[in-house]
C-alpha positions as CSV (number, residue, x, y, z in Angstrom):
1,M,-54.7,-146.7,-20.9
2,E,-54.4,-145.3,-24.4
3,A,-56.3,-142.2,-25.6
4,A,-58.6,-144.4,-27.8
5,D,-59.6,-146.4,-24.7
6,T,-60.4,-143.2,-22.9
7,R,-62.5,-142.0,-25.8
8,I,-64.4,-145.3,-25.8
9,L,-65.1,-145.1,-22.1
10,A,-66.2,-141.5,-22.3
11,A,-68.7,-142.4,-25.0
12,L,-70.0,-145.5,-23.2
13,Q,-70.4,-143.5,-19.9
14,A,-72.5,-141.0,-21.9
15,D,-74.5,-143.6,-23.8
16,G,-74.0,-147.3,-23.0
17,R,-76.4,-148.3,-25.9
18,L,-74.2,-147.1,-28.7
19,T,-73.7,-149.5,-31.5
20,N,-70.1,-150.6,-32.1
21,Q,-70.1,-148.6,-35.3
22,D,-71.3,-145.4,-33.6
23,L,-68.8,-146.1,-30.8
24,A,-66.0,-146.6,-33.2
25,E,-66.8,-143.3,-35.0
26,R,-66.8,-141.4,-31.7
27,A,-63.5,-143.0,-30.6
28,G,-61.9,-142.3,-34.0
29,L,-61.4,-146.0,-34.8
30,S,-62.6,-148.6,-37.2
31,A,-65.2,-151.0,-36.0
32,S,-63.0,-154.1,-35.5
33,P,-60.3,-152.5,-33.3
34,C,-63.0,-150.7,-31.3
35,W,-64.8,-154.0,-30.7
36,R,-61.5,-155.6,-29.6
37,R,-60.7,-152.8,-27.2
38,V,-64.2,-152.9,-25.6
39,K,-63.9,-156.7,-25.2
40,Q,-60.5,-156.4,-23.6
41,M,-61.8,-153.7,-21.2
42,E,-64.7,-156.0,-20.3
43,E,-62.5,-159.0,-19.8
44,T,-60.0,-157.1,-17.6
45,G,-62.9,-155.5,-15.6
46,V,-62.3,-151.9,-16.6
47,I,-65.9,-152.1,-18.0
48,A,-67.8,-153.9,-15.2
49,G,-71.2,-153.9,-16.8
50,Y,-73.9,-151.9,-18.5
51,R,-77.1,-150.5,-16.9
52,A,-79.8,-147.9,-17.4
53,I,-79.8,-144.7,-15.5
54,V,-83.3,-144.5,-13.9
55,D,-84.8,-141.4,-12.4
56,R,-85.6,-142.4,-8.8
57,R,-88.3,-139.7,-8.6
58,K,-90.2,-141.4,-11.5
59,L,-90.2,-144.5,-9.4
60,G,-91.7,-142.7,-6.5
61,L,-88.5,-142.4,-4.5
62,G,-88.6,-138.7,-3.5
63,V,-86.2,-138.8,-0.6
64,L,-82.4,-139.4,-0.9
65,A,-80.6,-139.6,2.4
66,F,-77.0,-140.2,3.5
67,V,-76.7,-142.0,6.8
68,R,-73.5,-142.1,8.8
69,V,-73.3,-145.2,11.0
70,K,-71.0,-146.1,13.8
71,I,-71.0,-149.7,14.9
72,D,-70.2,-150.8,18.4
73,S,-67.3,-153.1,17.5
74,H,-64.5,-152.6,15.1
75,S,-63.6,-156.3,14.7
76,E,-63.5,-157.6,11.1
77,T,-66.2,-160.1,12.0
78,E,-68.6,-157.5,13.3
79,A,-68.0,-155.2,10.3
80,R,-68.7,-158.1,7.9
81,R,-71.9,-158.9,9.7
82,F,-73.1,-155.3,9.3
83,E,-72.1,-155.4,5.7
84,D,-74.1,-158.6,5.2
85,D,-77.1,-157.1,6.9
86,I,-77.0,-154.0,4.7
87,Q,-76.8,-156.1,1.5
88,R,-80.3,-157.3,2.2
89,L,-81.9,-153.8,2.4
90,D,-83.2,-152.6,-1.0
91,E,-83.6,-149.1,0.3
92,V,-79.8,-148.9,0.9
93,V,-78.6,-148.3,-2.7
94,A,-75.0,-147.8,-1.8
95,C,-72.8,-148.4,1.3
96,Y,-69.2,-147.4,1.9
97,S,-66.8,-148.2,4.7
98,I,-65.3,-144.9,5.6
99,A,-62.6,-143.3,7.7
100,G,-63.3,-140.5,10.1
101,T,-66.0,-140.2,12.8
102,A,-68.2,-142.9,11.4
103,D,-67.6,-146.4,10.2
104,F,-70.1,-146.6,7.2
105,L,-71.9,-144.2,4.9
106,L,-75.2,-145.4,3.5
107,Q,-77.1,-143.9,0.6
108,V,-80.7,-144.5,1.2
109,V,-83.9,-143.8,-0.9
110,A,-87.5,-143.7,0.3
111,A,-90.8,-142.6,-1.1
112,D,-91.2,-139.7,1.4
113,L,-89.9,-138.5,4.8
114,D,-92.4,-140.6,6.7
115,A,-91.3,-143.7,4.8
116,Y,-87.6,-142.8,5.5
117,A,-88.3,-142.2,9.2
118,D,-90.0,-145.6,9.4
119,F,-87.1,-147.3,7.7
120,A,-84.5,-145.5,9.7
121,M,-86.1,-146.1,13.1
122,N,-87.5,-149.6,12.5
123,V,-84.9,-151.2,10.2
124,I,-81.5,-149.4,10.4
125,R,-81.7,-148.5,14.1
126,R,-82.7,-152.0,15.0
127,L,-79.8,-153.7,13.2
128,P,-77.5,-155.3,15.7
129,R,-74.2,-153.6,16.4
130,I,-75.5,-150.0,15.6
131,K,-74.0,-147.6,18.1
132,E,-74.9,-144.3,16.5
133,M,-76.4,-143.0,13.3
134,E,-76.8,-139.6,11.7
135,T,-78.9,-138.7,8.7
136,A,-78.4,-135.9,6.1
137,I,-81.3,-135.5,3.7
138,A,-80.4,-134.4,0.2
139,L,-82.4,-131.2,-0.7
140,K,-81.2,-131.1,-4.3
141,E,-79.1,-133.3,-6.5
142,V,-76.6,-130.8,-7.8
143,K,-74.3,-133.2,-9.6
144,P,-75.4,-136.8,-9.4
145,L,-72.9,-139.5,-10.5
146,T,-73.0,-139.9,-14.3
147,G,-69.6,-141.5,-14.8
148,W,-66.1,-141.5,-13.5
149,P,-63.4,-138.9,-14.4
150,L,-61.2,-140.3,-17.1
151,P,-57.5,-139.7,-17.8
152,R,-56.8,-137.0,-20.3
């Protein structure tokens, strides 16, 4: 990745709504080469899409929880079934297969602690193959994800 590509990505991570002209100025390029670089990064999947950053609290989602889950079988089939089940749950905003003492880490949002407790006990805990789960409630978002670190 060239320095100009890194400058383009940094600018787009900060503001995905920049016009091509504004983006080109920030990247130190003229408009046509900037547009070609963006298109190439889109085609190769470096840029996977564009989306708005929405404040979850303004949507009434006051609780952010991280749930470590162990499943009772480590076969690929069972893990895939769990992953498929999780895909259907809107409250689970991210899910990672992890190494260590658990199999998956879920990022979950809810309106309040009562709503989270209901979801955890009546939805997650009831999923087949759940052996164990442990929740950590985020008290404060110190550094939420705003973009990925880029090469310098």
